C-alpha positions as a Markdown table, in Angstrom:
| # | Residue | x | y | z |
|---|---|---|---|---|
| 1 | Met | 15.0 | 11.3 | -93.8 |
| 2 | Gln | 13.2 | 8.4 | -92.3 |
| 3 | Asn | 13.5 | 5.2 | -94.3 |
| 4 | Ser | 9.8 | 4.5 | -93.6 |
| 5 | Arg | 9.0 | 7.3 | -96.0 |
| 6 | Cys | 10.9 | 5.6 | -98.8 |
| 7 | Tyr | 9.3 | 2.3 | -97.8 |
| 8 | Lys | 5.8 | 3.8 | -98.1 |
| 9 | Phe | 6.9 | 5.3 | -101.5 |
| 10 | Ser | 7.9 | 1.8 | -102.6 |
| 11 | Leu | 4.6 | 0.4 | -101.6 |
| 12 | Asp | 2.7 | 3.2 | -103.3 |
| 13 | Ile | 4.6 | 2.6 | -106.5 |
| 14 | Ile | 3.9 | -1.1 | -106.4 |
| 15 | Ala | 0.2 | -0.3 | -105.9 |
| 16 | Leu | 0.4 | 2.1 | -108.9 |
| 17 | Ala | 2.0 | -0.6 | -111.1 |
| 18 | Asp | -0.9 | -3.0 | -110.3 |
| 19 | Leu | -3.3 | -0.4 | -111.8 |
| 20 | Leu | -1.5 | 0.0 | -115.1 |
| 21 | Pro | -3.0 | -1.5 | -118.3 |
| 22 | Asn | -1.9 | -4.8 | -119.5 |
| 23 | Lys | 0.2 | -3.4 | -122.4 |
| 24 | Arg | 3.8 | -4.1 | -123.2 |
| 25 | Ser | 4.9 | -0.5 | -122.7 |
| 26 | Ala | 3.2 | -0.2 | -119.3 |
| 27 | Arg | 4.8 | -3.4 | -118.2 |
| 28 | Val | 8.3 | -2.3 | -119.2 |
| 29 | Ile | 8.0 | 1.1 | -117.6 |
| 30 | Ser | 6.4 | -0.3 | -114.4 |
| 31 | Asp | 9.2 | -2.8 | -114.1 |
| 32 | Gln | 11.8 | -0.1 | -114.3 |
| 33 | Leu | 9.9 | 2.2 | -112.0 |
| 34 | Ile | 9.5 | -0.5 | -109.4 |
| 35 | Arg | 13.2 | -1.3 | -109.6 |
| 36 | Ser | 14.2 | 2.4 | -109.2 |
| 37 | Ala | 11.7 | 3.2 | -106.5 |
| 38 | Thr | 12.5 | 0.2 | -104.3 |
| 39 | Ser | 16.2 | 0.9 | -104.8 |
| 40 | Ile | 15.9 | 4.2 | -102.9 |
| 41 | Gly | 15.1 | 2.6 | -99.5 |
| 42 | Ala | 17.2 | -0.4 | -100.1 |
| 43 | Asn | 20.3 | 1.8 | -100.6 |
| 44 | Leu | 19.5 | 3.8 | -97.5 |
| 45 | Val | 19.3 | 0.6 | -95.5 |
| 46 | Glu | 22.7 | -0.4 | -96.9 |
| 47 | Ala | 24.1 | 3.1 | -96.1 |
| 48 | Lys | 23.1 | 2.6 | -92.4 |
| 49 | Ala | 25.2 | -0.6 | -92.3 |
| 50 | Ser | 28.2 | 1.1 | -94.0 |
| 51 | Ser | 31.7 | 0.5 | -92.6 |
| 52 | Ser | 33.1 | 3.9 | -93.7 |
| 53 | Arg | 32.0 | 7.4 | -94.5 |
| 54 | Leu | 32.9 | 6.9 | -98.2 |
| 55 | Glu | 30.7 | 3.8 | -98.4 |
| 56 | Phe | 27.9 | 5.7 | -96.6 |
| 57 | Lys | 28.2 | 8.6 | -99.2 |
| 58 | Lys | 28.2 | 6.1 | -102.1 |
| 59 | Phe | 24.9 | 4.4 | -101.0 |
| 60 | Asn | 23.3 | 7.8 | -100.5 |
| 61 | Glu | 24.4 | 8.9 | -104.0 |
| 62 | Ile | 22.9 | 5.7 | -105.5 |
| 63 | Ala | 19.6 | 6.4 | -103.6 |
| 64 | Leu | 19.6 | 9.9 | -105.0 |
| 65 | Lys | 20.1 | 8.6 | -108.6 |
| 66 | Ser | 17.3 | 6.1 | -108.0 |
| 67 | Ala | 15.0 | 8.8 | -106.9 |
| 68 | Asn | 15.8 | 10.9 | -110.0 |
| 69 | Glu | 15.2 | 7.8 | -112.2 |
| 70 | Ser | 11.9 | 7.2 | -110.5 |
| 71 | Gln | 10.8 | 10.7 | -111.5 |
| 72 | Tyr | 11.7 | 10.0 | -115.1 |
| 73 | Trp | 9.6 | 6.8 | -115.2 |
| 74 | Leu | 6.6 | 8.5 | -113.5 |
| 75 | Cys | 6.7 | 11.4 | -116.0 |
| 76 | Leu | 6.9 | 8.9 | -118.8 |
| 77 | Leu | 3.8 | 7.0 | -117.5 |
| 78 | Arg | 2.0 | 10.4 | -117.2 |
| 79 | Asp | 3.0 | 11.7 | -120.6 |
| 80 | Ala | 2.3 | 8.4 | -122.4 |
| 81 | Lys | -1.2 | 8.6 | -120.8 |
| 82 | Leu | -0.9 | 5.1 | -119.4 |
| 83 | Ile | -2.6 | 6.2 | -116.2 |
| 84 | Gly | -4.5 | 9.2 | -115.1 |
| 85 | Lys | -2.4 | 12.4 | -114.4 |
| 86 | Glu | -3.9 | 12.7 | -110.9 |
| 87 | Arg | -2.6 | 9.3 | -109.8 |
| 88 | Ile | 0.9 | 10.2 | -110.9 |
| 89 | Glu | 1.1 | 13.8 | -109.5 |
| 90 | Leu | 1.2 | 12.9 | -105.8 |
| 91 | Leu | 3.8 | 10.2 | -106.4 |
| 92 | Leu | 5.9 | 12.5 | -108.6 |
| 93 | Lys | 5.7 | 15.2 | -105.8 |
| 94 | Glu | 6.9 | 12.6 | -103.3 |
| 95 | Ala | 9.8 | 11.5 | -105.6 |
| 96 | Ile | 10.9 | 15.1 | -106.0 |
| 97 | Glu | 10.8 | 15.7 | -102.2 |
| 98 | Ile | 12.8 | 12.5 | -101.5 |
| 99 | Ala | 15.3 | 13.4 | -104.2 |
| 100 | Asn | 15.7 | 16.9 | -102.7 |
| 101 | Met | 16.3 | 15.6 | -99.2 |
| 102 | Leu | 18.8 | 13.1 | -100.5 |
| 103 | Ala | 20.6 | 15.7 | -102.6 |
| 104 | Ser | 20.9 | 18.0 | -99.6 |
| 105 | Gly | 22.4 | 15.1 | -97.6 |
| 106 | Val | 24.8 | 14.2 | -100.3 |
| 107 | Leu | 26.0 | 17.8 | -100.6 |
| 108 | Lys | 26.6 | 17.8 | -96.9 |
| 109 | Leu | 28.5 | 14.6 | -97.1 |
| 110 | Lys | 30.6 | 16.1 | -99.9 |
| 111 | Gly | 31.2 | 19.2 | -97.7 |
| 112 | Lys | 29.6 | 21.5 | -100.3 |
| 113 | Leu | 27.0 | 23.0 | -97.9 |
C-alpha cells in the first residue's frame, strides 16, 4: 500500500474535523479520530525505517490498530449524528480498505498466509 493513500486519508480526516459542530462531544471524538487516522501513515513511515523484521511487523500492527480505531470513531460520529452520514461513508469505506490491506500484510509478516 502506498503511504500517499494514508496521507490523503489523514488530510481528509482533518478536513472532516473542521466541519464538525462546536460541541464538546464532537471535539473529543474528532481529537481521537485525528490521532488514530494520522497514526496510520506515521507508523508506516516508521516501518520503512525499521532495523529489523520484528520492528517492521510491530509498526505495521500498530498501523492496523489505528485503522481499526479510526473506523470506530467514524462510526461514532455517524451514529451520534454529529455530521451527515454521506460525509462519513466514504471515509469509513477508505478506513476499512486500508485496514484490510494492512491486515493482509500483517498476516503475511506473521507467516499465516
